[in-house]
FILUMVEX-46190 format. One record per residue: z, y, x of N, C-alpha, C in turn. Coordinates in steps of 0.02 Angstrom, whole numbers, plus 50000, padded with zeros to 5 digits. Atoms other than C-alpha are relative to their C-alpha. Example, Ala and Ser with C-alpha at 12.3 -4.5 7.8 and 13.67 -1.06 7.14 Angstrom:
// residues 2
500004994150045503904977550615500005006050045/499974994149958503574994750684500375005549961/
// end
This chain:
// residues 226
499814995450060475974662849635500004996349937/500155002150060476114659149460499505003949962/500624997250021474434663649398499865006550045/500084993449956474234682049461500595004250013/499404994950000476034687949448500334997050068/499665001449941476844688549624500764999749984/499295000350009478784683349624500315003250063/499754997249941479664694949739500755001649979/499294998150005481524697549781500085006950040/499874992649960482064715949826500784999250013/499284998449986483734717449916500125007250026/500004992449993484344734149926499715003749932/500334996950063483744737949745500335005749978/499584994750024485104749949713499975005950038/500194994449952484594761649856499275003149973/500564996250034483204774949821499394996050027/500625003349986481864765149920499884993049965/499975006150042482324748249840499805000549933/500134998850068482294755549665499255002449993/500764998350002480534763649702499644994050005/500425006149990479884747749763499994994449942/500015003950061480564737749613499495003249948/500334997750059479704749449497499235000050013/500745000649976478094749449604499734992949987/500225007350001478084729749614499844998049922/500095000650069478344729449417499385002749970/500584997250017476894741049391499364996450021/500595003349978475764729849485500044993249966/499905006850032476354714749371500354994850034/499585004849964477514706649483500664998849958/499355000150025479004699049423500574998850053/499534997249941480604703649526500674998049988/499425002049997482314698049563500415005550037/499594993949975483654711749612500614997650037/499365000249965485034711949737500235006350028/499784993749984486044726749769500814999850010/499215000049989487874732749824500365003949948/499674995750039488184745649695500014995949921/500095005050067488664734649529499755004549950/500194996850058488444749349404499275001950005/500724998250000486754754749468499634993349992/500395006650011486244736049480499984997849929/500055001250077486744733849296499535003249968/500444996450033485824748549247499254998650012/500695000549982484194744449345499884993049957/500225004350020484244726549288499985001049908/500154999750075484524732249097499335004049993/500484997750018483144744049104499264997350016/500555002849986481934733349189499974991849973/499985006950011482424716349128500004994950046/500075004449949482494708649295500724996750004/499415003349981483794695649345500295003750060/499764997149938485064702949470500594996950015/499395002849978486484698049573500275005050057/499634995849940487714708449686500044996650063/500045002349934487624706749865500575003350041/499584996849952488894710950007499794999050063/500304999849927488204714550180500444996150043/499555003149946489704708450262500124992649980/499995006750015489594691450178499414996050014/500675002249980488204683750271499794993249968/500145005550045488334666950174499755002949940/500284996950059488004677550017499345002850011/500664998649987486594684850096499494994450011/500375005949976485934669550154499834996049928/500195004050055485824661849975499655004149956/500414996350048484934676649886499434998149989/500715002250009483164670549920500074992349956/500015005550044483664652749846500195001049926/499834997650066484454661149698499445002849957/500514995550033482924673049663499504994049984/500425005750009481824656849692500104996549932/499885003350052482714647949556499925004049929/499984994550057482854663749429499175001049982/500844997950010480844666749454499624994349995/500385005649998480304649449461499554999350067/500354999549937479764651549642500075006350037/500004994449963479594664749776499415001550039/500644998849953478174673049848500125005450058/499914995449960478924686549937500795003349999/499264996449998480614695849998499965006350039/500024993949969480834714050041500705001149995/499374997849998482474719850104499915007550028/499854993049987482774739350107500685002450026/499314999349985484594737450168499945003850057/499924995849939485144750750298500505005649988/499524995350011486404763750338499865004250073/500104995649936486294777950470500705002550027/499404997549967487554785350595499775004850056/500274996049940487384799450723500625002750043/499654997949956488194805750873499954996550069/500075003949926488364802051062500424993750000/499845006750002488674784351103500734999350017/499344999449976490394788851184500515001749935/499514997550049490994796151013499964994449940/500105004750057490434781250902500514994250016/499385004550006492004770150864499584992150002/500205006950002491794751450885499984997349927/500125002850063492054748150701499375003349972/500614997950032490654759450657499324996750033/500575005049975489484749650782499934995049966/499975005950040490014735050707499735000149931/500354999650069489564740950536499315001149996/500754998350004487834747150582499664993550022/500225006449997487534730550660499934995249944/500025004550050488024721150516499475001649941/500484998150066487134731950379499344999950024/500784998649982485534736150476499714993350031/500315005649958485274719550572500264993049962/499775006050021486404704050527499864998749923/500195001850073486204706050334499344998649985/500705001050029484384708250315499714993850042/500155005649973484254694150452500124994049960/499845005250036485274682650345499604998449939/500385001650068484334685850181499304996950032/500605003649995482684682450263500034992650034/499885006949974483314667450363500124996249947/499945005050064483844660050194499455000249970/500655001150035482094663750128499524996650028/500505003649962481104654450256499864993749969/500145006950029481334638050168499815000049918/500194998750078481054646049993499355003449983/500614997450012479624656850008499364995550013/500645005049992477914649149975499585001750056/500464998549941476654646950115499545005549966/500524993150014475494662650119500375005549973/499604994650026476924673450058500205005150055/499764994449948477914687950155500774999749999/499354997349997479544692250210499985007050040/500054993349972479854709650254500645004450003/499324996149989481204722150309499745007650014/500124993449986481234740750325500385002150064/499694998349933481634745650510500065007849999/500124993149997480954762850519499755002550070/500344998049940480194774350648500525001550047/499504999649940481744775550743500084994350053/500255006149953481174758950821499555002450059/500404997949951479884768350906500145006350039/499804993849972480604785550927500765000749995/499254998150012482514784450942500195007150022/499744993449981483324801650952500655000050034/499355000249968484684806051060500585001549936/499465000850050486334803050964499964994649947/500045005150048485724787550876500014993250030/499925006349957486074773951009500264994749968/499785005450039487024763150898499544998049942/500395000550059485994764950742499304997750016/500695003549971484344763150846500034992750022/499935006849968485024747850930499964995049943/500045005250054485294738650762499354998649976/500645000950022483634743250694499604996850043/500495003049956482754737850857500164992650004/499885007050002483764721650852499624996449942/500405002850061483044718350675499264999050011/500694998749990481334723750728499834993850054/500105005849955481434711050881499954993249955/499895006750053482064696750759499404999049959/500585002250045480564699250644499474998350042/500675000949956479274698850785500034992250021/500045006949980479884681950842499924995049939/500115004350067480054674250666499215001149975/500684999350021478274680850633499514994950038/500345005849972477654668750764500204993549983/499745006350012478734654950709499724997849935/500275001150065477964655750532499225001249992/500724999750001476164658050581499624995149958/500325005750027475664640950537500054999649919/499765000950069476344643250361499645007049967/500294994650018475354659250346500435005249960/499494995050024476954668850300499925005450034/500064994049972476734686350345500725003750009/499314995649986478374694950431499855006850011/500234992450004478214712950401500535004250026/499444995449974479274725550506499645007249976/500244993850017479074741050406500365006050027/499754995049968479284755250512499785007149969/500114994550041479274768450382500235006850026/499874993349974479304787350431500625001949965/499384996050034480774799550395499825001349940/500174998350060480734802650216500585004649966/499564995750030481564814350102500394996249937/499575004250051482774802250021500785002249999/499284998049990484464810650081500304994550036/499675006149965484764794150179500325002950051/499604996849953485164804050333500635004249988/499334996050018486494814450245500514995749982/499565004450023487314798750185500254996550058/499775003149933487754793850370500744997849997/499345002349996489304783650392500455002650054/499664997449947489734793250545499455005850024/500354995249967489274810050616499525004249946/500434995150046487904823050550499354999350039/500645000149968486034821650573499755006350039/500314993849965485124833350703499505002949944/500524996250043483854845850627499334995849992/500585004350015482414835250550499465003349964/500584997450032480654839750507499954997449922/500115000950071480204839350323499804992149995/500255007050003480114820950276499474998049952/500595001450040478674811150193500254998449936/499935000750079478524807450002500284991850002/499785006050000479614792249977499624995849947/500285003750043478724786749824499174997850024/500735001049973476954787849915500094993650053/499885004449943477704778350065500174992749973/499835006550037478364764049950499434996949975/500595001850025476784763149861499494996250061/500325001749935475844760850030500214992350020/499755006549981477094747150076499954994249957/500185004650050476894737649917499354997850005/500665001849989475054737749938499984995350059/500085003149938475224731450115500334991949981/499625006350005476494716650059499514996049943/500395004650049475504710549903499294998950024/500695001749979473824711749995500124993050045/500005006549963474534696650099499904993649957/499995005950056474584686249929499414998349978/500645001550031473094677049880499955001049930/500054999050077472514682249709500485004849977/499454994250021473754697149702499565005749967/500454994050036473224711449582499835005750043/500154993949958472434726449668500565005649996/499634993749995473374742349708499675004849945/500214994550054473204757649589499455004550038/500544995749970471654768649620500345005950032/499794994249972471874782449741499865006249973/
// end
């Protein structure tokens, strides 16, 4: 790290969790680079925070793979990468079209894999690579076969990469966050969500995740008092 200021890339910065993570990281004194798919929200977030920003397209895997090298150049190095990219879909497997299944696998698995694969040679030893998978990996619901399969594929990939990077002390974090009140399920690309219990507080869950990530970095600033 440069002094005690972690340098972190957030991919998915224009989504609710990503934006929360950006503000949480900045509050801890980190320097942050932003990648997101919504150009208007990305421009607004960059203007409000002063962070360098770059548009990203989940279907352009080469572009995804170049995000971390870009962030490293923009920040003068890179200590961590967090990807919060994801999309949901609901319905019996027989009703999910191949196009929807491909979209789920691309956004939920291939895109974050490409981002983190591109970060392996950029992130500093002792840093972190992290992706939000979700509780669906542990408790997939009926009507989420393709959605759960995509998130589980990413989770498996993260587990293997964690072993590959152990000697470099790079923490590979599979963030299986609980269902949260973000409206994520209601923005599904296919189908409607089943009745869900009240979700957890996304700001609280994001703060806990940022605590966990920064805790992997030597000399990182402490989290806020509880």
